[in-house]
MDAnalysis code that builds the backbone (N, CA, C; Angstrom):
import MDAnalysis as mda
import numpy as np

u = mda.Universe.empty(390, n_residues=130, atom_resindex=np.repeat(np.arange(130), 3), trajectory=True)
u.add_TopologyAttr("name", ["N", "CA", "C"] * 130)
u.add_TopologyAttr("resid", np.arange(1, 131))
u.add_TopologyAttr("resname", ["UNK", "UNK", "UNK", "UNK", "UNK", "UNK", "UNK", "UNK", "UNK", "UNK", "UNK", "UNK", "UNK", "UNK", "UNK", "UNK", "UNK", "UNK", "UNK", "UNK", "UNK", "UNK", "UNK", "UNK", "UNK", "UNK", "UNK", "UNK", "UNK", "UNK", "UNK", "UNK", "UNK", "UNK", "UNK", "UNK", "UNK", "UNK", "UNK", "UNK", "UNK", "UNK", "UNK", "UNK", "UNK", "UNK", "UNK", "UNK", "UNK", "UNK", "UNK", "UNK", "UNK", "UNK", "UNK", "UNK", "UNK", "UNK", "UNK", "UNK", "UNK", "UNK", "UNK", "UNK", "UNK", "UNK", "UNK", "UNK", "UNK", "UNK", "UNK", "UNK", "UNK", "UNK", "UNK", "UNK", "UNK", "UNK", "UNK", "UNK", "UNK", "UNK", "UNK", "UNK", "UNK", "UNK", "UNK", "UNK", "UNK", "UNK", "UNK", "UNK", "UNK", "UNK", "UNK", "UNK", "UNK", "UNK", "UNK", "UNK", "UNK", "UNK", "UNK", "UNK", "UNK", "UNK", "UNK", "UNK", "UNK", "UNK", "UNK", "UNK", "UNK", "UNK", "UNK", "UNK", "UNK", "UNK", "UNK", "UNK", "UNK", "UNK", "UNK", "UNK", "UNK", "UNK", "UNK", "UNK", "UNK", "UNK"])
u.atoms.positions = np.array([
    [44.749, -1.461, -15.438],
    [44.196, -2.856, -15.291],
    [43.785, -3.134, -13.835],
    [42.629, -3.668, -13.613],
    [42.064, -3.733, -12.176],
    [42.824, -5.015, -11.620],
    [43.368, -5.024, -10.251],
    [43.810, -6.240, -9.713],
    [42.623, -7.033, -9.302],
    [43.084, -8.067, -8.734],
    [41.996, -9.172, -8.208],
    [41.318, -8.487, -7.095],
    [41.678, -7.915, -6.049],
    [40.972, -7.491, -5.063],
    [39.857, -6.340, -5.488],
    [40.463, -5.586, -6.363],
    [39.456, -4.391, -7.050],
    [38.262, -5.109, -7.662],
    [38.481, -6.185, -8.486],
    [37.439, -6.830, -9.118],
    [36.660, -7.644, -8.359],
    [37.087, -8.155, -7.094],
    [36.339, -8.967, -6.035],
    [35.373, -7.764, -5.563],
    [35.865, -6.660, -5.145],
    [34.808, -5.577, -4.595],
    [33.738, -5.208, -5.520],
    [34.104, -5.182, -6.855],
    [33.316, -4.654, -7.737],
    [32.299, -5.863, -7.839],
    [32.602, -6.993, -8.147],
    [31.658, -8.089, -8.151],
    [30.704, -8.217, -6.954],
    [31.513, -8.092, -5.693],
    [30.700, -8.178, -4.548],
    [29.538, -7.219, -4.398],
    [29.794, -5.945, -4.712],
    [28.704, -4.883, -4.676],
    [27.761, -5.228, -5.719],
    [28.192, -5.653, -6.999],
    [27.091, -5.889, -7.971],
    [26.290, -6.967, -7.613],
    [27.055, -8.041, -7.028],
    [26.121, -9.320, -6.576],
    [24.998, -8.951, -5.556],
    [25.584, -8.001, -4.448],
    [24.633, -7.713, -3.491],
    [23.548, -6.834, -3.944],
    [23.707, -5.995, -4.913],
    [22.727, -5.045, -5.471],
    [21.838, -6.030, -6.155],
    [22.347, -6.881, -6.853],
    [21.398, -7.751, -7.659],
    [20.382, -8.714, -6.836],
    [21.135, -9.269, -5.708],
    [20.326, -9.999, -4.706],
    [19.238, -9.121, -4.070],
    [19.733, -7.886, -3.588],
    [18.538, -7.020, -3.091],
    [17.471, -6.792, -3.997],
    [17.877, -6.358, -5.384],
    [16.634, -6.414, -6.254],
    [15.859, -7.393, -6.465],
    [16.266, -8.853, -6.425],
    [15.626, -10.033, -6.758],
    [14.714, -10.152, -5.311],
    [15.167, -9.716, -4.220],
    [14.396, -9.959, -3.054],
    [12.996, -9.133, -3.045],
    [13.358, -8.016, -3.421],
    [12.115, -6.893, -3.713],
    [11.053, -7.377, -4.816],
    [11.537, -7.938, -5.780],
    [10.754, -8.375, -6.851],
    [9.958, -9.607, -6.280],
    [10.659, -10.429, -5.497],
    [10.112, -11.536, -4.889],
    [9.138, -11.309, -3.784],
    [9.029, -9.888, -3.528],
    [8.036, -9.485, -2.375],
    [8.538, -9.886, -0.969],
    [9.706, -9.891, -0.768],
    [10.117, -10.296, 0.690],
    [10.345, -9.123, 1.594],
    [9.890, -7.867, 1.345],
    [9.764, -6.904, 2.223],
    [10.312, -5.611, 1.558],
    [9.800, -5.127, 0.625],
    [10.362, -3.781, -0.097],
    [9.175, -2.879, -0.003],
    [9.205, -1.773, 0.466],
    [8.350, -0.721, 0.589],
    [8.843, 0.540, -0.343],
    [8.117, 0.869, -1.376],
    [8.588, 1.894, -2.255],
    [9.653, 1.027, -3.146],
    [10.820, 1.662, -3.468],
    [11.707, 0.941, -4.397],
    [12.650, -0.165, -3.776],
    [13.344, 0.144, -2.684],
    [14.204, -1.000, -2.062],
    [14.358, -0.952, -0.651],
    [13.540, 0.010, 0.093],
    [13.576, 0.110, 1.518],
    [12.803, -1.035, 2.256],
    [13.450, -1.814, 2.810],
    [12.732, -2.925, 3.652],
    [11.849, -2.436, 4.721],
    [10.594, -3.001, 4.829],
    [9.652, -2.706, 5.854],
    [9.113, -3.823, 6.574],
    [9.032, -3.707, 7.861],
    [8.589, -4.566, 8.764],
    [7.436, -4.017, 9.768],
    [6.862, -3.000, 9.210],
    [5.701, -2.271, 9.964],
    [4.427, -3.189, 10.181],
    [3.818, -2.968, 11.367],
    [2.796, -3.472, 11.562],
    [1.310, -3.192, 10.847],
    [1.501, -2.021, 10.274],
    [0.438, -1.487, 9.457],
    [0.889, -0.576, 8.269],
    [0.202, -0.292, 7.354],
    [0.455, 0.554, 6.288],
    [-0.530, 1.541, 5.755],
    [-0.301, 2.749, 5.488],
    [-1.199, 3.770, 5.118],
    [-1.053, 3.846, 3.672],
    [-2.332, 3.734, 3.102],
    [-2.416, 3.809, 1.500],
    [-3.243, 5.092, 1.268],
    [-2.776, 5.678, 0.134],
    [-3.483, 6.951, -0.317],
    [-4.309, 6.704, -1.509],
    [-5.615, 7.278, -1.522],
    [-6.516, 6.999, -2.749],
    [-6.227, 7.689, -3.967],
    [-6.914, 7.565, -4.843],
    [-6.986, 8.247, -6.184],
    [-7.350, 9.602, -5.688],
    [-7.123, 10.628, -6.797],
    [-7.490, 11.983, -6.442],
    [-8.812, 12.087, -7.080],
    [-9.902, 12.486, -6.290],
    [-11.288, 12.887, -7.092],
    [-11.655, 14.251, -6.516],
    [-11.996, 15.034, -7.556],
    [-12.409, 16.489, -7.024],
    [-11.530, 16.964, -6.368],
    [-10.198, 16.962, -6.644],
    [-9.122, 17.670, -6.340],
    [-8.599, 17.206, -4.849],
    [-9.053, 16.008, -4.197],
    [-8.468, 15.678, -2.992],
    [-8.243, 14.209, -3.059],
    [-7.630, 13.692, -1.976],
    [-7.341, 12.349, -1.653],
    [-7.767, 12.030, -0.204],
    [-7.716, 10.784, 0.009],
    [-8.068, 10.191, 1.475],
    [-6.965, 9.169, 1.710],
    [-6.765, 8.758, 2.828],
    [-5.911, 7.693, 3.456],
    [-6.675, 6.724, 4.247],
    [-6.104, 5.387, 4.172],
    [-6.710, 4.578, 4.957],
    [-5.429, 3.578, 5.454],
    [-5.597, 3.170, 6.726],
    [-4.592, 2.187, 7.305],
    [-4.942, 0.844, 7.375],
    [-4.138, -0.069, 6.972],
    [-4.390, -1.622, 7.159],
    [-3.325, -2.065, 7.908],
    [-3.955, -3.157, 8.983],
    [-3.096, -3.611, 9.855],
    [-2.391, -5.088, 9.147],
    [-1.049, -5.327, 9.487],
    [-0.488, -6.489, 8.956],
    [-1.109, -7.739, 9.463],
    [-1.917, -7.606, 10.712],
    [-2.524, -8.913, 11.140],
    [-3.765, -9.176, 10.295],
    [-4.516, -8.238, 9.792],
    [-5.445, -8.453, 8.903],
    [-5.252, -8.982, 7.501],
    [-4.174, -8.844, 7.146],
    [-3.568, -9.596, 5.988],
    [-3.129, -10.947, 6.314],
    [-2.215, -11.046, 7.496],
    [-1.768, -12.219, 7.641],
    [-2.924, -13.417, 8.075],
    [-3.924, -12.902, 8.705],
    [-5.053, -13.774, 9.195],
    [-6.545, -13.041, 8.859],
    [-6.842, -12.919, 7.660],
    [-8.100, -12.312, 7.348],
    [-9.128, -12.638, 8.139],
    [-10.005, -11.791, 8.846],
    [-11.056, -11.952, 9.487],
    [-12.150, -12.500, 8.640],
    [-13.121, -13.373, 9.041],
    [-14.176, -13.855, 8.364],
    [-15.034, -12.676, 7.714],
    [-15.211, -11.719, 8.432],
    [-15.935, -10.652, 8.011],
    [-15.304, -9.671, 7.328],
    [-14.120, -9.871, 6.922],
    [-13.285, -8.848, 6.408],
    [-13.072, -7.627, 7.255],
    [-12.690, -6.274, 6.830],
    [-12.665, -5.145, 7.341],
    [-13.412, -4.107, 6.770],
    [-13.802, -3.317, 7.807],
    [-14.662, -2.189, 7.333],
    [-14.177, -0.811, 8.384],
    [-14.023, 0.134, 7.467],
    [-13.430, 1.303, 8.358],
    [-13.901, 2.458, 7.653],
    [-13.337, 3.629, 8.180],
    [-13.638, 4.824, 7.230],
    [-12.251, 5.258, 6.891],
    [-12.207, 6.161, 5.856],
    [-11.130, 6.777, 5.423],
    [-10.643, 8.023, 6.261],
    [-9.573, 8.671, 6.040],
    [-9.375, 9.919, 6.744],
    [-10.137, 10.913, 6.358],
    [-10.416, 11.944, 7.139],
    [-11.260, 13.037, 6.955],
    [-10.707, 14.099, 6.126],
    [-11.407, 14.503, 4.926],
    [-10.736, 15.550, 4.283],
    [-11.549, 16.861, 4.657],
    [-10.831, 17.893, 4.828],
    [-11.395, 19.184, 5.138],
    [-10.644, 20.415, 4.339],
    [-11.515, 21.266, 3.822],
    [-11.164, 22.437, 3.000],
    [-12.043, 23.615, 3.248],
    [-11.530, 24.766, 3.234],
    [-12.122, 25.838, 3.577],
    [-13.473, 25.983, 2.567],
    [-14.591, 26.252, 2.817],
    [-15.692, 26.242, 1.876],
    [-16.358, 25.038, 1.663],
    [-15.843, 23.940, 2.160],
    [-16.440, 22.637, 2.082],
    [-16.842, 21.884, 3.272],
    [-17.558, 20.910, 3.425],
    [-17.998, 20.280, 4.479],
    [-17.057, 19.134, 4.600],
    [-16.511, 18.931, 5.746],
    [-15.687, 17.857, 6.117],
    [-16.323, 16.512, 5.695],
    [-15.524, 15.475, 5.235],
    [-16.295, 14.121, 4.820],
    [-15.042, 13.229, 4.815],
    [-15.640, 11.918, 4.922],
    [-14.873, 10.735, 4.717],
    [-15.613, 9.734, 3.920],
    [-15.088, 8.407, 3.726],
    [-15.776, 7.608, 3.009],
    [-15.813, 5.992, 3.748],
    [-16.533, 5.236, 3.543],
    [-16.438, 3.967, 4.070],
    [-15.383, 2.988, 3.079],
    [-14.725, 2.263, 3.921],
    [-13.577, 1.395, 3.004],
    [-13.774, -0.120, 3.555],
    [-14.072, -0.951, 2.779],
    [-14.494, -2.287, 2.806],
    [-13.586, -3.313, 2.119],
    [-12.900, -4.146, 2.785],
    [-12.334, -5.364, 2.184],
    [-12.738, -6.684, 2.645],
    [-13.208, -7.641, 1.698],
    [-13.743, -8.940, 1.993],
    [-12.648, -9.764, 2.634],
    [-12.791, -10.910, 3.165],
    [-11.790, -11.855, 3.581],
    [-11.122, -12.244, 2.346],
    [-11.864, -12.579, 1.250],
    [-11.253, -12.887, 0.012],
    [-10.194, -11.789, -0.482],
    [-10.483, -10.507, -0.405],
    [-9.771, -9.390, -1.030],
    [-8.358, -9.605, 0.016],
    [-8.500, -9.771, 1.286],
    [-7.266, -9.813, 2.260],
    [-6.445, -10.985, 1.940],
    [-7.281, -12.057, 1.359],
    [-6.351, -13.262, 1.155],
    [-5.732, -12.975, -0.053],
    [-6.108, -12.326, -1.161],
    [-5.486, -12.118, -2.306],
    [-4.399, -11.225, -2.034],
    [-4.394, -10.281, -1.144],
    [-3.253, -9.328, -0.759],
    [-2.160, -10.206, -0.116],
    [-2.580, -11.219, 0.824],
    [-1.737, -11.900, 1.523],
    [-0.857, -12.849, 0.545],
    [-1.509, -13.242, -0.587],
    [-0.854, -14.018, -1.516],
    [-0.059, -13.420, -2.511],
    [0.085, -12.106, -2.347],
    [0.945, -11.170, -3.226],
    [0.094, -10.455, -4.251],
    [-1.166, -10.605, -4.424],
    [-1.934, -9.787, -5.304],
    [-2.350, -8.514, -4.805],
    [-2.702, -7.678, -5.949],
    [-3.078, -6.434, -5.691],
    [-4.642, -6.181, -5.828],
    [-5.153, -5.555, -5.024],
    [-6.782, -5.469, -4.961],
    [-7.180, -4.096, -5.007],
    [-7.998, -3.614, -5.834],
    [-8.661, -2.321, -6.045],
    [-9.729, -2.156, -5.341],
    [-9.881, -1.229, -4.390],
    [-11.020, -1.076, -3.469],
    [-11.650, 0.401, -3.998],
    [-12.890, 0.243, -4.108],
    [-13.840, 1.586, -4.356],
    [-14.441, 1.826, -3.090],
    [-14.231, 3.171, -2.621],
    [-14.902, 3.569, -1.465],
    [-16.301, 3.686, -1.649],
    [-17.140, 3.789, -0.580],
    [-18.494, 4.231, -0.611],
    [-18.567, 5.771, -1.070],
    [-19.718, 6.244, -1.202],
    [-19.751, 7.551, -1.968],
    [-19.856, 8.560, -0.870],
    [-19.235, 9.696, -1.050],
    [-19.168, 10.979, -0.116],
    [-19.572, 12.223, -0.839],
    [-19.689, 13.120, -0.121],
    [-19.962, 14.418, -0.643],
    [-19.314, 15.530, -0.147],
    [-19.466, 16.272, 0.885],
    [-18.797, 17.257, 1.595],
    [-18.660, 18.541, 0.619],
    [-19.926, 18.759, -0.204],
    [-19.820, 19.744, -1.122],
    [-19.250, 19.661, -2.454],
    [-18.656, 18.450, -2.865],
    [-17.932, 18.248, -3.980],
    [-18.871, 17.376, -4.908],
    [-19.979, 16.991, -4.474],
    [-20.873, 16.339, -5.140],
    [-20.691, 14.824, -4.793],
    [-21.633, 14.049, -5.191],
    [-21.385, 12.605, -4.730],
    [-20.279, 12.048, -5.596],
    [-19.280, 11.270, -4.926],
    [-18.026, 10.867, -5.595],
    [-17.345, 9.663, -4.788],
    [-16.606, 8.867, -5.315],
    [-15.898, 7.805, -4.563],
    [-14.182, 8.060, -5.070],
    [-13.384, 7.011, -4.400],
    [-12.335, 7.150, -4.703],
    [-11.831, 5.556, -4.662],
    [-10.621, 5.261, -5.315],
    [-10.125, 4.030, -5.367],
    [-8.729, 3.859, -4.762],
    [-8.410, 2.781, -4.119],
    [-7.253, 2.398, -3.435],
    [-6.780, 1.227, -4.107],
    [-5.499, 1.055, -4.261],
    [-4.803, 0.013, -4.816],
    [-3.919, -0.367, -3.705],
    [-4.429, -1.804, -3.157],
    [-3.906, -2.411, -2.001],
    [-3.025, -3.449, -2.271],
    [-1.794, -3.530, -1.750],
    [-0.770, -4.639, -2.092],
    [-0.166, -4.868, -0.659],
    [0.526, -5.992, -0.756],
    [1.285, -6.364, 0.609],
    [2.522, -5.569, 0.579],
    [2.825, -4.912, 1.677],
    [3.989, -4.106, 1.825],
    [4.966, -4.548, 2.717],
    [4.920, -5.625, 3.119],
    [5.869, -6.290, 3.912],
    [6.376, -7.707, 3.454],
])
Protein backbone atom coordinates (compact mmCIF):
# COMPACT_ATOMS: atom_id res chain seq x y z
CA UNK A 1 0.00 0.00 0.00
CA UNK A 2 1.33 3.45 -0.95
CA UNK A 3 1.81 5.97 1.85
CA UNK A 4 0.41 9.50 1.72
CA UNK A 5 3.78 10.99 0.71
CA UNK A 6 4.19 8.52 -2.17
CA UNK A 7 0.70 9.29 -3.47
CA UNK A 8 1.37 13.05 -3.32
CA UNK A 9 4.53 12.59 -5.41
CA UNK A 10 2.71 10.49 -8.00
CA UNK A 11 -0.19 12.96 -8.17
CA UNK A 12 2.20 15.92 -8.32
CA UNK A 13 4.08 14.44 -11.27
CA UNK A 14 0.84 13.49 -13.03
CA UNK A 15 -0.67 16.95 -12.57
CA UNK A 16 2.55 18.63 -13.77
CA UNK A 17 2.60 16.50 -16.91
CA UNK A 18 -1.09 17.17 -17.53
CA UNK A 19 -0.61 20.93 -17.16
CA UNK A 20 2.42 20.89 -19.47
CA UNK A 21 0.38 19.03 -22.08
CA UNK A 22 -2.50 21.50 -21.78
CA UNK A 23 -0.16 24.44 -22.25
CA UNK A 24 1.16 22.89 -25.46
CA UNK A 25 -2.37 22.29 -26.73
CA UNK A 26 -3.26 25.90 -25.96
CA UNK A 27 -0.28 27.02 -28.05
CA UNK A 28 1.71 28.68 -25.30
CA UNK A 29 5.09 27.68 -26.59
CA UNK A 30 5.71 24.14 -27.74
CA UNK A 31 7.95 23.28 -30.62
CA UNK A 32 7.66 19.68 -31.66
CA UNK A 33 5.90 17.72 -28.97
CA UNK A 34 6.67 19.37 -25.65
CA UNK A 35 9.83 21.46 -25.85
CA UNK A 36 9.10 25.14 -25.11
CA UNK A 37 10.53 27.58 -27.65
CA UNK A 38 11.10 31.31 -27.42
CA UNK A 39 13.26 31.75 -30.51
CA UNK A 40 13.07 34.89 -32.61
CA UNK A 41 12.70 32.89 -35.82
CA UNK A 42 11.81 29.43 -37.03
CA UNK A 43 12.94 27.45 -40.06
CA UNK A 44 10.27 25.44 -41.85
CA UNK A 45 10.89 22.58 -44.31
CA UNK A 46 8.85 22.23 -47.50
CA UNK A 47 7.15 19.23 -48.97
CA UNK A 48 9.40 16.93 -50.98
CA UNK A 49 9.04 17.37 -54.73
CA UNK A 50 11.29 15.72 -57.32
CA UNK A 51 13.22 14.11 -54.46
CA UNK A 52 14.23 17.28 -52.59
CA UNK A 53 13.05 19.88 -50.08
CA UNK A 54 13.80 23.51 -49.31
CA UNK A 55 13.68 25.56 -46.12
CA UNK A 56 12.51 29.05 -45.28
CA UNK A 57 13.02 31.05 -42.09
CA UNK A 58 10.30 33.30 -40.70
CA UNK A 59 10.92 35.94 -38.06
CA UNK A 60 8.76 36.18 -34.95
CA UNK A 61 8.44 39.95 -35.47
CA UNK A 62 6.76 39.35 -38.85
CA UNK A 63 4.16 37.14 -37.15
CA UNK A 64 3.64 39.44 -34.17
CA UNK A 65 3.37 42.61 -36.29
CA UNK A 66 2.65 41.53 -39.88
CA UNK A 67 3.94 44.08 -42.40
CA UNK A 68 1.28 45.61 -44.66
CA UNK A 69 3.16 44.24 -47.68
CA UNK A 70 3.53 40.78 -46.10
CA UNK A 71 6.86 39.02 -46.55
CA UNK A 72 8.65 37.87 -49.68
CA UNK A 73 11.89 35.91 -49.67
CA UNK A 74 13.59 32.98 -51.36
CA UNK A 75 13.88 29.46 -50.04
CA UNK A 76 17.16 27.76 -49.36
CA UNK A 77 19.11 26.76 -52.46
CA UNK A 78 19.09 23.10 -53.43
CA UNK A 79 22.20 21.73 -55.11
CA UNK A 80 22.87 18.22 -56.34
CA UNK A 81 25.42 16.68 -58.69
CA UNK A 82 24.16 16.78 -62.26
CA UNK A 83 21.51 19.44 -61.58
CA UNK A 84 21.51 23.22 -61.60
CA UNK A 85 21.22 24.85 -58.18
CA UNK A 86 17.88 26.49 -57.64
CA UNK A 87 15.58 28.07 -55.09
CA UNK A 88 11.97 29.28 -55.06
CA UNK A 89 10.11 32.45 -54.20
CA UNK A 90 8.16 32.35 -50.95
CA UNK A 91 5.41 34.90 -50.25
CA UNK A 92 3.03 35.38 -47.32
CA UNK A 93 0.46 38.16 -47.27
CA UNK A 94 -0.32 40.26 -44.23
CA UNK A 95 -3.55 38.25 -43.86
CA UNK A 96 -1.55 34.97 -43.92
CA UNK A 97 0.73 36.25 -41.16
CA UNK A 98 -2.26 37.47 -39.12
CA UNK A 99 -3.81 34.01 -39.46
CA UNK A 100 -0.60 32.41 -38.13
CA UNK A 101 -0.41 35.00 -35.33
CA UNK A 102 -3.94 34.03 -34.31
CA UNK A 103 -2.99 30.35 -34.07
CA UNK A 104 -3.99 29.19 -37.54
CA UNK A 105 -1.97 27.16 -40.01
CA UNK A 106 -1.31 28.57 -43.48
CA UNK A 107 -0.25 26.51 -46.49
CA UNK A 108 2.10 28.41 -48.79
CA UNK A 109 2.95 27.21 -52.30
CA UNK A 110 6.25 28.48 -53.64
CA UNK A 111 6.87 29.96 -57.04
CA UNK A 112 8.00 27.56 -59.74
CA UNK A 113 11.59 26.42 -59.94
CA UNK A 114 13.47 24.13 -62.29
CA UNK A 115 17.13 23.29 -61.68
CA UNK A 116 16.94 20.39 -64.11
CA UNK A 117 14.02 18.77 -62.23
CA UNK A 118 11.44 20.31 -64.54
CA UNK A 119 9.10 23.10 -63.45
CA UNK A 120 7.84 22.37 -59.95
CA UNK A 121 6.67 23.97 -56.70
CA UNK A 122 6.82 23.08 -53.02
CA UNK A 123 4.37 23.66 -50.18
CA UNK A 124 5.07 24.82 -46.65
CA UNK A 125 2.77 24.43 -43.67
CA UNK A 126 3.34 27.51 -41.53
CA UNK A 127 2.11 27.72 -37.94
CA UNK A 128 3.04 29.67 -34.84
CA UNK A 129 6.03 28.07 -33.13
CA UNK A 130 6.17 30.10 -29.93
